[in-house]
C-alpha positions in Angstrom: 99.8 93.2 106.1 98.5 89.8 107.0 96.2 89.3 109.9 94.6 86.5 111.9 91.4 87.1 114.0 89.9 84.9 116.6 86.9 85.4 119.0 84.8 83.3 121.2 81.9 85.7 121.2 81.8 87.6 117.9 81.0 85.8 114.6 83.9 87.3 112.6 83.3 85.9 109.2 80.1 88.0 108.9 81.8 91.4 109.9 85.1 90.8 108.0 83.8 91.6 104.5 82.2 94.8 105.9 85.4 95.9 107.5 87.3 95.3 104.2 84.7 97.0 102.0 86.3 99.6 99.8 89.8 98.7 100.9 92.6 96.8 99.0 92.4 93.5 100.8 90.8 90.1 101.2 89.9 87.7 104.0 87.7 84.8 105.1 87.5 81.8 107.3 85.2 80.3 109.9 82.7 81.8 112.3 85.2 82.4 115.1 88.6 82.4 113.3 89.5 84.3 110.1 92.6 85.5 108.3 93.4 87.7 105.5 95.6 90.5 104.1 95.2 94.2 103.6 97.5 96.8 102.0 99.6 98.7 104.6 98.1 102.0 103.5 94.6 100.7 104.4 95.5 98.9 107.6 94.6 101.7 110.0 91.2 102.1 108.3 90.6 98.4 108.4 91.2 98.3 112.2 88.9 101.3 112.7 86.2 99.7 110.6 86.6 96.4 112.6 86.3 98.2 115.9 83.1 100.0 114.8 81.5 96.7 113.7 82.4 94.8 116.8 
């Protein structure tokens, strides 16, 4: 699944690698705008990781 993340408050490119750690996916970008892809089977875990880090 492809995703795009944007935020005016959170520096996303620092937390994105941590949210993807151990999952089958990749991503990157700028401080406040990133994109990437993660396997469908890992998407729920990715979202959960992202929420915990934010």
